N, C-alpha and C positions, 0 to 999 in steps of 0.2 A: 380022698373026703377032706383032709386036712386043708389043702390048696383051694377047692372048692368052698370049705368056710371062711377062711381068710379072706377071700377074693371078693363071699357074697357081703362081710363087714365091711371092706374097703368101699365096696359100689353103697352101700347104707349110706357109710360117711358120706362119700360125695355129695348124695342128695341132687344130684342133678339131671338123673337119667343115663348117665353115661355107665356103660356095661364093663366091668374089670375084669381079664382074664388072670388066670396064673400059669405059671408055666414052671417046668420040671428045674431050671435053671436059680427059681426063686427061693427052692427051698421049704415050701408050704408056708412055712410063718413068717414071710418079709416083713408084716408089719411091726412083727414083734408078741400081737395078741397073743396067741398061744402059749408060747413063754412067760407071758405079764401072769395071764391067768391062773398058772401053774403055783405062781407066787403070790397071788392072791388071799390065800391061807395065813401064812406068813405076815402079807401088810396088816391085817386086820388086826393079828397078836401083836406085831410089833409098833403099833399106833403109826404107820405110814400115812395111814388116813387121817383127812381132816375136813370139817366141815364148813362151808362157806355160805353165810346166811344173806338173802336177798328178802331186802324189806315188802312187805307188801303195805300200801298206803291207801286211804280213800282217797275217792277221785274227786272229792267235795274240797277239803282243805288239806291234803296230803297228809294228815295224820297215821301215822305206823299204827297199821292193825295186828300185824304180825310177819312172823320172817318166816321165809322156806329154807329148810335145812338142805343144802344141796351138798355131796358128797364129792372129794376130790381126793387124788392117790397122789401124796407125795413121793414118788417112785427116786430111789437112790440115783439110779443111773438113766431114766428117761425124763424128770422133771416131772412137772404138777401135770397130770394126767388128770381131762374130763371124764365125767361118768360113760359116755358114750363108748370108751375104750375098754372100758371093763364091765360095767351093769349087765349089757345084753350076754355077756358069756358067764355072770353070774347068775342070771335068773335059767340057764340053761342048766346048772347045776345044784349040789346042794347048797352053794357058797352065799347063794342071795338071804338063806337063814340068818348066819352070824353076823352077814354084811348089816341085815336091817336090823339086827337086834344090835348092833355097835351103834349106828347110824341113832336108831332111838334112844340108846344109853345117854351118848353123848350130848343129843338136841334138848333132852327133859334136863339134864345135868347142866346145859348152861342157861334152861329156862330158868331152875333154881337159883342158879348164881344170878343172875339178872334181878331177880325178885329179893334175892339179900340186898340187892345193890340199891332197890328202890325203883327197879325199871320192872312196869308191868305189862309184859307183851308175851303172847303164845308164839307156837311155832307150827310148822306145818313137816310132814316128813310125808315122803313119796314112798308107797309100796306097788309092789308087782303080783301078776295073778298069782304067781309062785307061794307069794304070801299069803294071797287069798284064801288057797289052798291049806295052809297051815293051821291044825286045830289047836295048836298052842298058841296063836299069835294074842288073841284076846287076853288069856291068863299071863301073859309075858308083859304086854303093854299094862296091863294092870297093874302087876308089880314093880314094873318099872315109874309107875307114876305114883306110888307108895312110896319107893324107895326114894324119891326124889321131891316127895312131897308136893307136886306140882297138882293141881285141881285138873281135872279131865276137860274141862273146855277150853285149857288152855293148850292142848294138841286136838291137831287138825291129821288126818290121816286122807292122802290123797292117791287115786289110781293113777297110773302113769299112763299115759296116750298110748303107747306101744302095748299096752295091755289091751 
């Protein structure tokens, strides 16, 4: 089952219509995904995650409207991992909740810091379907907005495409 899961993610990552097969020699976690997911909780707690911000600009004058917060994992052995290497597995586990909480906290903290520096810009954060099923999410978001003194209109929540 583990080998099939690894092969499925490898095929999705290839996005080119290829089939990916796993063999017994590959050991089931040839791309390192499963061991990495086991370390994701540690990564959240030990500040191995970081956010990159992609500007969203007005089409007419190029004025920045807001930024999109994109999570990356600065893994000590594997380097900077893109979200496709860990988000799908986090969505299938209970790790998506603390991961989303970390992203929201960091993103709103950054908006607060920018505001203090005179930079008036909002942030967009991606949510997964699992997040939408979390009855505690609205209260958690409201609390973070209060904590960081960020007006609600400065936060956009996006539903990811794979949802």
